[in-house]
N, C-alpha and C positions, 0 to 999 in steps of 0.2 A: 503494498501497500503506498503511494506518494505522500508524503509529509508536506502538508501545506505552507507554502511560504507567508511568513511572517512581515506586512507592510504598515507603515503608520502613516496616518493621515494628518497632514495641518492644517485644518480647515476650520475656522471658530477660533475666538479669544478665549471663550471658557476652557475649553478642553488642552490648551498651549500654555495657559499659566502657568500651571504647576509645572509644566516642562522648564520654561523660561527661569522661574523660580531656582529649580534645580541648576539650571548652567550658569546664574549668576553666582548661586553659592559656590558651585565650581571654582568660577573664573575669581572670586575674591580669595579662594584657600589654597590655589594652583601658586607655583612657585614663580617669580619672576623669571622673564622669557620664555613663557608658555607658550607655545602655539595650538591653540585648538580647531580641532577640523571637524565641519560638521558632515559626514558621509550620507548623502542623502539616495543612496541604493535604496535604501529601504523605504524611504519615503515616496508615498503616490501621489496624491491630492494634495494641493498646497493654494491657500489662497491669502487675501490681503490681511485678515485678521491673525491668522495662523502665523503669518512670515513677519509680521507687525512684532508680537511677542515674540516670538522664538530666534529672529534674525535681527532686525531693529532693534530691539529694546536693548539686545544683551552688546552691539553695536554702539548703542548712545552710553551704557555703561563704560563700555571700554574707551569712549571717547574721552569723558568726563575724569574720567580716574587714570588717564595715560600717564601724568607724572611721578603715580606711586603705585599703579603696576603695569609692568612692561609685558603686557600680554597682547596676543592677535589673534583672529578667526580667520580660517578661510573655508570656503564650502568645495565639496567633492562631490565626483559622480551626478551632476544636473540631469535629469531626465528630459529628454526629446518629446519622449510620448507623452509623459503627465505635463509638460509645458512649465518645468521649473523654470528657466532661466527669462521668460516671457514677465511669469506672474511675480518672482524677484524682482525684477529689472522694473515693474510698475511699480512696488511699492517702495522699492526703494530712493526710486527716482522722485516719487511723492514727499518722502520723509527726509532726503535731503543727508542719507547715508552712501557709502562705499564701502564694496565688501569685494576681495578676489576669490575668485572661482578657478581653481587648479583643475585642467585638465591636461593628462599623462604630463608633460614635461612643459605646458604652455600654459598660459593662464586667460583669463578676462576680465575685466574689472567691471563691476554689476553697481549701477545707482550714477547718479552725476555730480556727487559732491567734490571731485575734482575734475578740473575742467581743463581742456585741451594742453594749456603749459606745462599743467602738473604731469599729465598723462605722458609728455613728451619724457620730462626725467624718470618717470616711475618704468617708461619701455625701456629704457638706456639704463637705469638700475637693477632690471632683470637682467636686461642682455649681459652684463659685466659683474654681475653677482655681487660685486661689492664695489661702492663710488665713493669720494668725496665730492663737496661742493665746489671745489677745486678742480677737480678731473673733469666734471660736467661743466662748468664755466669754460675750460679748456676748449672742451669738445665742441661746446654750442657758442662760442665765441659772445659770450654774456658776463656782465657782472657776476661776481662771486656772490655778493650779496645776496643779487636776487634769485641765485641757485639756492643759495643756503636758507633763504626765507621758504623758497617754494620744498625745499626738500622738509625740511621742518612741518611742514603742513601736510606732507605725505608721510609723516612719521607721526601725527596728532593724530590723522584718519585709520591708523594703524594698518598701513598698506606695507608699510617699510619697517625695517626695523635700523636700532641706530646704536653704537657703541662709541664711548669718549675716548680719544687716544692723546697722552699728552707727546707732545712736540720736542723735541733735541732743543730745538733754538729756543723753545718757551714758548709758552700757550699751550691753546688745544685746538684739535680739530675732532669731529663726527664721522666714523665711517658708516655709512648708510649700506643697509644689504635686502636682499631680496627673502621673502620670506620661506622660498625654496629653492 
C-alpha cells in the first residue's frame, strides 16, 4: 500500500499564526549567523494571508532586529504547479519586503523592496560571492560612499551578509557575502 504524501497549505491567517509564532521564536533563539531555509517542497496552496503570516512577518522581524540578530531567511523549492512564486511575489510587493529564493545554484529576488540600483549590486555580490564596497566601486566606476550605502541597505534587507574587517593601515571595512 502506497503511503500518502503529507503536504501543508499556507492558506488563511488563522492556521498560519501558530506557525509564524514558532518561526519567530526559533529565530530569536538561534545563534548569530543562522540562515533559515523555507523548503516549500511540501507546501501546496498558498495565499496572501498565509504568506503574510509565515514569510512577511518573520522578514519584518528580521528587518527590525538586524543589528542584534545576524540572521537570514531563504526560500527553496518553489512550485510552479502551485504558483508559489506568483503568490509570494504579489504579497511581498504589496508589503514592501524582499526575499531570496534559491533554485539550485541560481537565485531570484522576490519582492520589490530592493530597486534596480540595489539589484545590480546584489547580482555582483552573488556572482563574486564576497565583495567590498571598494571592489564594487571600482567595477562600476561609482563613488565608494554610494556603493557602501547601497550594500548596507542590502544587508539591512537581509539579502546579503557582512563581516567587519580591521585594516592594517587603520580603519575598517565590511566584506559583504552572498547567502549561499
